[in-house]
C-alpha positions as semicolon CSV with decimal commas, in nm:
position;residue;x (nm);y (nm);z (nm)
1;M;15,193;0,365;16,285
2;G;15,374;0,366;16,612
3;R;15,461;0,580;16,901
4;P;15,783;0,834;16,793
5;A;16,114;0,753;16,871
6;E;16,209;0,811;17,247
7;G;16,557;0,960;17,364
8;A;16,704;1,014;17,707
9;G;16,403;0,992;17,993
10;G;16,141;0,910;17,776
11;V;16,143;1,233;17,582
12;P;16,071;1,179;17,206
13;A;16,392;1,209;17,005
14;T;16,299;1,569;16,859
15;A;16,245;1,726;17,195
16;T;16,570;1,583;17,286
17;A;16,743;1,723;16,997
18;L;16,606;2,057;17,029
19;L;16,725;2,072;17,368
20;T;17,060;2,000;17,280
21;L;17,027;2,211;16,980
22;R;16,944;2,503;17,227
23;R;17,223;2,457;17,458
24;L;17,495;2,451;17,200
25;V;17,363;2,754;16,999
26;P;17,416;3,090;17,174
27;D;17,123;3,336;17,238
28;F;17,112;3,581;16,955
29;G;16,784;3,763;17,112
30;G;17,039;4,020;17,306
31;L;17,220;4,141;17,007
32;P;17,210;4,506;16,940
33;R;16,995;4,650;16,631
34;P;17,315;4,751;16,450
35;F;17,411;4,391;16,463
36;W;17,094;4,280;16,287
37;V;17,074;4,566;16,028
38;L;17,441;4,453;15,910
39;F;17,352;4,099;15,957
40;G;17,037;4,148;15,700
41;G;17,212;4,380;15,456
42;T;17,489;4,097;15,456
43;L;17,241;3,811;15,382
44;V;17,061;4,043;15,110
45;N;17,404;4,105;14,954
46;R;17,502;3,744;14,944
47;V;17,201;3,630;14,827
48;G;17,187;3,901;14,534
49;G;17,540;3,805;14,460
50;F;17,361;3,438;14,366
51;V;17,143;3,542;14,135
52;I;17,431;3,588;13,891
53;V;17,404;3,177;13,835
54;F;16,976;3,219;13,783
55;L;17,018;3,489;13,525
56;A;17,225;3,254;13,287
57;I;16,921;3,006;13,308
58;Y;16,655;3,248;13,275
59;L;16,851;3,354;12,964
60;T;16,891;3,050;12,809
61;E;16,583;2,894;12,913
62;V;16,320;3,157;12,921
63;R;16,430;3,417;12,695
64;G;16,599;3,159;12,438
65;L;16,967;3,292;12,387
66;N;17,217;3,065;12,338
67;A;17,514;3,014;12,586
68;A;17,733;3,284;12,416
69;Q;17,472;3,535;12,411
70;A;17,383;3,449;12,778
71;G;17,756;3,478;12,855
72;A;17,802;3,803;12,675
73;V;17,530;3,932;12,880
74;I;17,681;3,818;13,207
75;S;18,028;3,936;13,096
76;A;17,886;4,278;13,049
77;Y;17,713;4,300;13,386
78;G;18,055;4,177;13,523
79;L;18,233;4,449;13,319
80;G;17,966;4,720;13,444
81;A;18,012;4,583;13,824
82;M;18,367;4,620;13,800
83;G;18,359;4,974;13,643
84;A;18,154;5,099;13,900
85;A;18,373;4,930;14,219
86;R;18,690;5,115;14,041
87;S;18,538;5,444;14,009
88;G;18,417;5,515;14,342
89;A;18,058;5,552;14,246
90;P;17,940;5,364;14,527
91;C;18,138;5,571;14,775
92;R;18,044;5,884;14,615
93;I;17,675;5,805;14,656
94;A;17,713;5,697;15,004
95;S;17,918;5,955;15,098
96;V;17,571;6,187;15,102
97;A;17,535;6,028;15,447
98;G;17,890;6,098;15,548
99;P;18,244;6,032;15,482
100;C;18,310;5,717;15,285
């Protein structure tokens, strides 16, 4: 097969790329715990929002709904989410821990 491609100074190219990446990306290990909790929550929230796309595929491919029916289900979800956000229900639930 041959030897891996070499970068500067006879070091394999992947090692050189890793060293360059490590130099460019700051060290995140020293960040406080509240940052990581907030980061994790944001990540879960964003991934959860992406699930709606797959809901449409699931409803049409697995459950056998046609496109109009799947659209109605997702529209009902959207209307419910808008109503909950407008009513302030998440804030009232969260206010058990403190003011919202």
